Residue, then its C-alpha position, 0 to 999 in steps of 0.5 A: x849915729x848908727x855907726x855909734x850903734x854898731x860900735x857900741x854893740x861891737x864892743x859888748x859882743x866882745x865883752x861878752x864873749x871874753x866874759x864867756x870865756x872866762x865862765x866856760x874855762x872855769x865851769x870845766x874845771x869843777x868837778x861835779x860829784x856822784x853821789x846822792x848826799x845833800x851837798x852832792x845835789x846842791x853842788x850839781x844843782x849849782x852847776x845846772x843854774x850856772x849853765x843855764x845863765x850861761x845859755x841866756x847870756x849866749x842868747x843874748x849875745x846872739x840877739x845883739x849880733x842879729x839886732x837890726x835897727 
């Protein structure tokens, strides 16, 4: 049974890596406006939220890799 858990964890980590690769690439293509108008501020806040979510997914991946049964 532990072999199955390890394979499932490996599959999970691979899926997360692929997902992060897509998300990080999409994030790098976004132009962040400099102004202080409401739309520019909203875009920057949205980008910050996305970056925070990406960090959380990376932390989850790290936990999955380091998990000991």
